[in-house]
C-alpha positions in Angstrom: 65.6 119.8 138.6 65.9 118.5 135.0 68.9 120.8 134.5 70.6 119.5 137.5 69.9 115.9 136.4 71.3 116.5 133.0 74.4 118.1 134.5 74.9 115.1 136.8 74.6 112.7 134.0 77.1 114.6 131.9 79.6 114.7 134.8 79.1 111.0 135.3 79.7 110.3 131.6 82.9 112.4 131.6 84.1 110.7 134.7 83.5 107.3 133.2 85.3 108.3 129.9 88.2 109.6 131.9 88.5 106.4 133.9 88.3 104.4 130.7 91.1 106.3 129.1 93.2 105.9 132.3 92.7 102.1 132.2 93.5 101.9 128.5 94.8 99.6 127.2 93.5 96.7 129.3 93.9 94.0 126.6 96.0 93.6 123.4 95.8 96.3 120.8 95.3 95.4 117.1 97.1 97.3 114.4 95.8 96.5 110.9 98.3 96.5 108.1 97.2 97.3 104.6 100.3 95.6 103.0 101.7 92.0 103.3 104.2 90.7 105.9 107.7 91.6 104.8 106.7 94.9 103.2 108.1 98.2 104.3 105.3 99.1 106.8 105.8 95.6 108.4 109.5 96.2 108.9 109.0 99.5 110.6 106.1 98.2 112.7 108.1 95.3 114.0 111.0 97.5 114.8 108.8 99.9 116.9 106.6 97.1 118.4 108.8 96.3 121.5 109.0 99.9 122.6 105.3 100.5 122.0 104.3 97.4 123.9 106.5 98.5 126.8 105.0 102.0 127.0 101.4 100.8 126.6 101.8 97.7 128.8 100.0 95.5 126.3 100.8 93.4 123.3 100.4 94.8 119.8 98.8 92.4 117.4 99.8 93.1 113.7 96.9 92.0 111.6 97.6 91.8 107.8 94.8 92.8 105.5 96.4 93.6 102.2 94.5 94.6 99.1 93.4 97.6 96.9 96.4 99.7 97.7 95.8 99.5 101.4 92.1 100.3 101.2 90.9 96.9 102.7 92.6 97.7 106.0 91.7 101.3 105.9 88.0 100.5 105.4 88.0 98.1 108.3 89.5 100.7 110.7 87.3 103.5 109.4 84.2 101.5 110.3 85.7 99.9 113.5 84.3 100.6 117.0 86.4 103.5 118.5 87.2 101.7 121.7 91.0 102.0 121.4 91.7 98.5 120.4 91.7 98.8 116.6 94.2 101.0 114.7 95.7 101.3 111.3 99.3 101.6 110.1 98.6 103.8 107.1 100.8 105.7 104.6 100.9 108.8 102.5 99.5 106.5 99.8 96.5 105.2 101.8 95.6 108.7 103.1 97.0 111.0 100.4 97.0 109.1 97.0 94.0 106.8 97.3 91.3 109.5 97.8 92.2 110.9 94.4 92.8 107.6 92.7 89.8 105.6 93.9 86.5 107.5 93.1 84.2 105.3 95.2 85.8 104.8 98.6 83.3 103.9 101.4 85.2 106.2 103.8 86.8 109.6 104.0 90.5 109.6 104.9 90.1 112.7 107.1 86.6 112.6 108.5 86.5 108.9 109.3 89.9 108.6 111.1 91.7 109.9 114.2 95.3 110.7 113.2 97.7 109.6 116.0 101.2 110.3 114.7 103.6 109.8 111.8 106.3 107.3 112.4 108.9 107.7 109.6 109.5 109.4 106.3 110.5 106.8 103.6 112.6 107.3 100.5 112.1 105.2 97.5 115.0 104.3 95.2 115.1 103.5 91.5 116.1 99.9 91.5 116.9 98.0 88.3 117.8 94.4 87.3 120.9 95.0 85.2 120.2 91.8 83.3 117.1 93.4 81.9 118.3 97.0 81.6 122.0 97.4 81.9 122.5 101.1 82.7 124.6 102.8 85.3 122.9 106.1 85.9 119.5 107.8 85.9 120.5 109.7 82.8 121.3 106.4 81.0 118.1 104.9 82.2 116.0 107.7 80.8 117.9 107.6 77.5 117.5 103.8 77.1 113.8 103.7 78.0 113.1 106.8 75.8 114.7 105.0 72.8 112.3 102.1 73.2 108.8 103.3 73.9 106.5 100.6 75.5 109.3 98.0 75.7 110.1 98.2 79.5 107.8 97.1 82.3 108.1 98.5 85.8 106.7 97.0 89.0 104.8 98.6 91.9 103.6 97.3 95.2 100.0 97.9 94.0 97.8 100.3 92.1 97.8 103.7 93.9 100.7 102.9 96.2 103.6 105.3 96.7 105.8 103.1 94.5 103.3 103.4 91.7 102.8 107.1 91.8 106.5 107.8 92.3 107.3 106.0 89.1 104.3 107.5 87.2 105.4 111.0 88.2 109.0 110.1 87.1 107.8 108.9 83.7 105.6 112.0 83.3 108.5 114.3 84.1 111.0 112.4 82.0 108.7 111.8 79.0 108.9 108.0 79.2 106.5 105.4 77.9 106.6 102.3 80.2 104.1 99.6 81.2 103.0 99.5 84.8 102.7 96.0 86.4 101.1 96.2 89.9 101.8 93.4 92.5 100.1 92.5 95.8 102.9 94.0 97.9 106.6 94.7 98.2 107.9 91.0 98.4 106.1 90.0 95.2 107.2 93.1 93.4 110.8 92.7 94.3 110.7 89.0 93.3 109.4 90.1 89.9 112.4 92.4 89.5 114.9 89.7 90.6 113.4 87.2 88.2 113.5 89.7 85.3 109.8 89.8 84.8 110.1 93.6 85.0 113.1 95.8 84.6 112.8 97.9 87.6 110.9 99.4 90.5 110.8 102.5 92.8 110.8 100.7 96.1 111.7 101.6 99.7 115.4 101.6 100.5 114.9 99.2 103.4 113.4 96.5 101.1 116.1 96.5 98.5 119.3 97.0 100.5 120.1 93.3 100.9 119.6 92.6 97.2 121.8 95.6 96.2 124.6 94.4 98.5 124.3 91.0 97.0 124.7 92.5 93.6 121.4 91.2 92.2 120.0 94.7 91.7 121.5 98.1 91.0 120.4 101.3 92.8 120.4 104.4 90.5 118.8 107.3 92.5 116.7 108.1 95.6 113.5 110.0 95.3 114.0 112.4 98.2 115.5 115.9 98.0 118.6 114.7 100.0 120.7 111.6 99.8 119.9 108.8 102.2 122.3 108.0 105.0 122.1 104.2 104.5 123.2 104.5 100.8 125.3 107.8 100.7 126.9 107.0 97.4 123.5 106.8 95.6 122.6 110.3 94.2 119.2 111.8 94.3 117.2 111.5 91.1 117.1 115.3 90.9 120.9 115.6 90.9 121.4 112.5 88.7 119.3 113.4 85.7 115.8 114.7 86.4 116.1 118.2 88.1 113.1 119.1 90.3 112.0 115.5 90.9 111.1 114.6 94.5 108.8 112.0 96.0 108.6 110.3 99.4 106.0 108.7 101.6 105.4 108.5 105.3 104.1 105.7 107.6 101.7 106.6 110.4 99.2 105.3 112.9 95.5 106.1 112.7 92.5 105.3 114.8 88.8 105.3 113.8 86.8 108.5 114.2 85.3 109.2 117.6 88.3 107.8 119.5 88.7 109.2 123.0 91.2 112.1 122.7 92.9 110.9 125.9 93.5 107.4 124.3 94.8 109.1 121.2 97.2 111.2 123.2 98.4 108.2 125.2 99.2 106.3 122.0 100.8 109.4 120.6 103.1 109.7 123.6 104.1 106.0 123.3 105.1 106.7 119.7 107.2 109.7 120.8 109.1 107.5 123.3 109.8 104.9 120.7 111.1 107.4 118.1 113.2 109.3 120.7 115.2 106.2 121.4 118.7 106.7 119.9 119.1 103.0 119.1 115.8 103.0 117.3 116.8 106.1 115.4 120.0 104.4 114.4 118.3 101.3 113.1 115.7 103.2 111.2 118.4 105.3 109.5 120.4 102.2 108.6 117.3 101.0 106.8 116.9 104.3 104.9 114.1 105.8 107.0 113.9 109.1 108.8 112.0 109.1 112.2 109.2 111.6 112.2 107.1 112.2 115.2 104.1 114.6 115.1 101.5 115.8 117.6 97.9 115.0 117.0 97.3 118.4 115.6 100.4 118.4 113.4 99.6 115.0 111.9 96.0 116.1 111.1 97.5 119.0 109.2 99.9 116.7 107.4 97.1 114.5 106.2 95.1 117.5 104.9 98.1 118.9 103.1 99.3 115.7 101.5 95.9 114.8 100.4 95.8 117.9 98.3 99.4 117.4 97.1 98.8 113.9 95.9 95.6 114.9 94.2 97.6 117.2 92.1 100.1 114.5 91.2 97.4 112.0 90.3 95.7 114.6 88.1 99.1 115.5 86.4 100.0 111.9 85.5 96.4 110.9 84.6 96.4 107.9 86.9 93.0 106.4 87.7 91.5 103.2 89.1 87.9 102.2 88.7 
């Protein structure tokens, strides 16, 4: 009798969960952003937003909670109720770099999240203000900085972000002594470069294109192994003066742990529809991004692999944040 009752209750629970997943979403879905409005993650989110809203049948609310290299937003989602209405737009920095860089996180980037899918791969580009450091190539940049240890400051979009670690690894490999100046996000960091407060930054192609076309900054080299379609005349850093150098990040969607697998799959499917659209692919490429869809299982493996990879980079460059 008891066994039959337990079985009936289990069946009832599964039926209710299934019905809940079928109805999801029944109200707007919030996506927390760990970086400010106007940053690279924001640009990509806004581009994909209309397609995702169409597929899901509900509005996506972008909620900005910048701070601590994206950890403020990550912490909020890690501890959020797994009801399918709170997600995170995370990056290789928030879920790869930060676990190695911040020793006292209140969450685990694997155990406390449900990976949904990657969105794009993003190349950074060595961007300089020629009024501060007037060089024309990566080789010239390395030679000029090496000749004046400690003279030049470089910006990042925050401690522990991909822009920070990309430059730290570059300096480590090139043997450069530069001063790191972290900012609250991409917009502030770019303004610092434009004003000449710092000489340079590794920043996402999409966030510096307009300034490069206006002639206010100069692009010396992209961080990926291959050139970027949006700026085909800009060489890779590896081919332009630092062989073997490669660094890139990804943007992705995460839910909190315990999320209904059917809800995760439904959101994953909506992302695939958005990234399969030829017009969306074209717009992303024009901004310097490469669309990257992954299944739930593939993305979970990516997080595990990149967490280990960035831990090695952090150790190699000696970066740390208390």
